C-alpha angles and dihedrals in degrees: 000000000000091000089055091050092050092046092051096034098124094046091047092051094044092050092040089231095131129004104155138040135175121250103270092212088064093046106032097164098052142018123225116200130172144173110242128148108264101156088224130126092220138050114280116226115204128195113224 
């Protein structure tokens, strides 16, 4: 799933479909993504 997000990063940001995801190394069995205002031109990875 992360590879898909990275591949479609610009489209996701432009459409505000996904702006943020949790560090997959901290949550290896699931992936949390959300659409919050970050003001960035790239996906924001957060560490839980």
